[in-house]
N, C-alpha and C positions, 0 to 999 in steps of 0.2 A: 638504839633503841629502841623498843619496841613496845608504844603506848597501846593503851586502850582502845582508842579513837581507831589508833593503825590498825587493829583486831578486828574492829567492830565490819567493816565491810566483807572481810573472810567469814565470819559468825554468820554475817546476814545470808553474804551466798552458799554456805553449806546449807543452811537453814532452807533456802529457794531451793536449793537442787534435792534437798533432800523430799521435799515437798511434791515438788513436781516429777519425783521419782526416776532421776536421772541420777545411778548410782554410778556409773561407766565416768561420766563427768565429772561426778564429786571427787571419785578416784586418781584420776589420770589427770584433772584439768593444768595442775602445779606442772608435771613433768613435760605435759605436750609444749606447756609455753615455753620451759627452758628447752626445750629442743625446736621448736621454732625460731627462737630468737637466737640460739645457735647457727641455725640456715638462714637466716638472715628472711621470714617468711611475717607476710602481714598479716592483720587480724582475721582477714579472711580466709586466706588457707588454714590459719590456728583453727578456726572456728570450725570449718569443713574435715577437718583430718579428727577433731574432738568429736564431732558428732557422729561421723562414720565410723568410728570404735562405741559409741553408744548403741547405736545400731546394728554393728556386728554382733554386739555383746548379748543386746536386745534378742537378734534372732536365736544366738545358741540359745539362750534360756527356753523360748518359746521350744523350740525344737526336744531340749530334755523332757518340758513338760508334756507334751506329745508322745515322747516316749515310755514316759513313766505310766500315763494315763493308759496308754495301748495294754499295759499290764502282759509284756512279752517274757514268758517262761525261762529265757536268755538272749544273751544281745549277740545274734549271730548275720555275720554281713554275707552279702555275697561274695565279696573278695575272699574269703575264706573257704568258698565250698569248693570240693574236690570235683570239678565237671568230670576230668579225665574216668573217674570212679564209674560216670552213668554217661559210656558213649551215646547211650539212646537219647539220652533229653537234649531238646532243644535249645543248647547255650543262647543263642542270640533272641531267641523268643524271648527268653528268663529275662536277658539283660535287657531288652527293648520295655517288658515288664513293668523293670524296675525305674522307671523312667516316670513310671505314674499315670498315663495318659487314659488307661483300660479304665483307670477310676473316672476321670474326666467321663467317659463314655457310657460311666456305670455298666461295662462287663464284669464278667465274672471268672475265677482260674478254679481249675481240678485240679490238683495232683493226685494221680493213681500210682500205688507200687507198694510193693511188700513192705513190713518195719524194717526201720535201717537205713533206708535208702538217701533220705536225707529232706523227706518233703517239710518237716515241721523246719528246718535250716534253709531252704528256699522260701518258704511262707514268711518266712520272720524276716531273712534278707529283703524281700520284698517290701513286707511292711515298716521296715526301718527306712529305707528309701523312701518310702511315702512320707512318711512323719518329717523326715527330712526338708521335704517338700510341701512341706504344710499341710498335710491333709492328716485329718483327724482321724487315727487307727483305733481298731481293739481286737486284741487277742483273746481265744477262749478257746477250751476245747469243746467238742459237741456235748458231752457229759456234762460239762461245768455249766454252761449256758443254759442246758435244759433246767438243770437245778437252780440256778439263779432264776426262769422264768417261774418254775413251780412254784418253791419260795414267794416268789413276789406275787402270783397270784392268790397263794394261802394270806397271805397280806394285805389283803386287796388294794397294791398297788403295781397290778401288773399292768395294767396301762400308760403309766408314769415313766414304768423301766422301757415298754416297749416304745415311748418318745425318744430316750434317752439312746438306744440302740439306732432309730431311724435317722435319728443326728449324727451316726457316725457314719463318714464317707466311706470307708474300707474295713470291712469286719472279716476276721480270718477265722474259720471255724474250724480247729485242729482234730484229727483222731475220730471223723466220724467212722462208724462199725465197729470202734472199737467196742465198744459197749451197746447191747440191745437194748431201744427206749420204752419204755413205756407206753399205750397209748395213749394218754393225756400230754406225753412228753412230746411223742411224734408228732401229735397236734399243733402243740405252741411251735418247735422247730419248724414247722411247713408254716403254721402262719405266720412267724418271722421272714422266712423265705420268701413268699408272696409278699409281703410288706414291701421288701426291699426291692421287689423286681421291679427294673429302669428306673429305680430310685436311688441305689445303691449299690455299687460293688459289692463283690462278694469272695472271697478265697474260701475252698473246701479242701481238704486233706482225708483222703480215704483210701485204706490197707486193702479194700475191697473192690472189685470191679462192678460197674453198677449195673449188672445181670444178678448182683447179691446183695443188692440197696434195701430188698423188701423184707432180707431178713432180719436187717438193722430197726427200719420202719415197721415192719407188722402188718403193712398193710397195701395190697397190690397195685390199688388206685390212686392211694396217698405219695407212695412212690412214682409212679407213673406221671402225677400233678408235680412235684417237687423237681424231678427233672426234667420236666416241659419248663418248667421257667428259668431255671439253674442253667439250661445250655443251651438255651436262644441265643445269649452273645457269651460265647466263652470260649475261654482259651485252656486246651487239655494237656498239661504236663505229665508225659509218659514218662515214672522214673522207675522202670523194673531194670532190677540187676539185685548184685550180691548185698545183703546187707552192710556197710559202712563199719557200723559199730561192731558186727561180728570178725570182719575182715582187720580191723583195727586191733580188736582182742587177742586175735590168732598171731597178728603182726608181734605184739608184747611176749606171747608166750615163747616165740620161735626165738626173741632176742635174747631172750633169759635162759634158753637151750643152748648148754654147752655143747 
């Protein structure tokens, strides 16, 4: 029969584990104790197994938090990317970049190609791999991040927002060139890229070749200065090919045709 005094140590242990924020130890300590007892393992091996579980769970939770903070539009991995559909894309380079060393070296990636060829998928895949390696990442379209900066400027909190972005080790700016920027928007984006120059890694995807970027920026000198900073330490991903989405749509229609 269990008495109140028998329960006291367990209650105290649970209290301490909650206070120390060790949820996995709290959840698993009894089960692991039974396993180790059955295997004849001593207290050191029991503690080692239990603490290892806590560390693994803690790392998984941290990865989940980094992925949520990155604000990816969808979770797409490189394992699910169809490299065969783009034979011109350097697969080895993409997989090497996913190791995250370019972030440590504060280098940039620019993915160029028409709509539907997987630029967002590849940049998201590299970003997810970065999150898994402990790299603080943020994803946004060019239009969205410019809108955020303009809004922050209007609300007198631009400096704070810029500091937040400066703390991001990998910034992914998607769909550059889809929407022309206003003069103030172009200047703010240029300032952001300038602040990150040799201080942080940036990925930019665009459906426009470099010689057409002026149409988006609206200023030839500003565009030249932007490209000068972006391409100083850069990996170019040429993603020219037929739209993957269009190919998939045609394949579905063909499958339905009797």
